[in-house]
C-alpha positions in Angstrom: 76.6 71.4 90.8 80.1 71.8 91.0 81.7 68.6 91.0 85.0 69.4 92.9 88.7 68.3 91.2 91.1 66.6 94.5 92.2 69.4 96.3 95.5 70.5 95.9 98.7 70.9 98.5 101.9 72.5 96.4 105.4 73.8 97.3 109.2 73.6 96.6 111.0 75.4 95.2 109.6 75.3 91.9 106.3 77.5 93.1 109.0 79.7 95.2 110.0 80.6 91.8 107.4 80.5 89.9 105.4 82.6 92.4 109.2 85.0 93.5 106.8 84.4 96.8 109.8 82.8 99.2 108.2 79.7 101.5 105.2 79.5 99.3 102.4 77.4 99.7 99.6 77.1 98.3 96.5 75.1 99.3 93.0 74.6 96.8 90.7 72.9 94.3 89.1 73.1 91.8 86.4 73.3 90.9 84.9 72.3 87.5 81.8 75.0 85.9 78.6 72.7 85.1 77.3 72.1 81.9 81.1 71.8 80.1 81.4 67.6 81.2 84.8 66.2 82.2 87.3 68.3 80.0 85.9 71.7 80.0 86.7 74.9 82.4 87.4 74.7 86.6 87.3 77.7 88.8 90.9 77.6 90.5 90.1 78.8 94.4 93.7 78.1 96.4 95.0 80.0 99.4 98.5 81.2 100.1 100.3 79.9 103.2 101.3 83.6 103.6 99.2 87.5 103.2 100.7 90.7 102.8 98.7 93.5 103.1 95.8 94.2 101.8 94.9 98.0 100.1 91.1 99.0 100.7 88.4 97.4 99.4 86.5 99.9 96.8 85.1 99.1 93.1 86.8 101.7 91.5 90.6 100.3 92.8 92.9 99.3 89.8 93.0 95.5 88.8 90.5 93.1 89.4 87.4 95.3 90.3 84.4 92.0 91.0 83.8 88.9 89.9 79.8 89.1 88.6 77.1 86.1 89.3 73.7 85.8 88.3 70.9 84.2 91.0 67.3 84.1 90.8 67.7 86.2 94.1 69.5 89.2 94.8 68.9 89.5 98.6 68.1 85.8 99.4 72.4 85.5 97.6 73.0 88.8 99.4 72.1 87.7 102.9 73.8 84.1 102.1 77.6 85.8 101.1 76.9 87.9 104.4 75.8 84.9 106.7 79.4 83.5 105.2 81.7 86.5 106.5 81.0 88.6 103.5 80.1 92.2 104.2 77.9 94.8 102.2 79.7 97.8 99.3 77.0 98.8 98.4 73.2 99.0 98.2 71.0 96.1 96.3 69.5 98.6 93.6 67.0 97.9 90.7 67.0 99.0 87.1 66.4 99.9 83.2 68.8 99.3 81.1 67.4 100.5 77.6 67.6 97.9 75.4 68.9 94.4 77.2 65.6 94.3 80.9 65.5 94.9 84.6 68.9 95.1 86.0 68.8 94.3 90.5 72.1 93.8 91.8 74.0 94.4 95.0 77.5 95.0 95.7 79.4 92.8 98.6 82.7 90.9 99.7 84.0 87.6 100.9 85.0 87.5 104.0 88.7 88.3 102.4 87.3 91.6 101.0 87.1 90.2 96.9 84.1 92.1 95.6 81.4 90.3 93.8 78.1 91.4 92.4 75.7 89.8 92.9 72.9 89.8 89.9 69.4 89.1 88.2 68.1 90.4 84.9 64.1 90.9 84.2 63.6 91.7 80.3 
């Protein structure tokens, strides 16, 4: 289970200078990752008050391609993402990777179009 830190609402000239975004205002939180204790790493989830246009979703677009999560059940995790407003990028595939085992995975997007890989390995 993720330990949730306090929510934050950040704005000011310092943020505008740091981001080069006039009128920047961020809202979000840090989620403490499990297994590391109170001083462990966090996943930072923030949203700006204004958004720029986004290029089309593509798994081979330059920059950050996707984030991957190991899940117990790819089909169930995919269904949960779709139910939350995400969408399919590709189909669920299972393939044997020599020396590594069998992977079942799918690419989906979150509601904002960020690509997520849901994967399950079996030996």
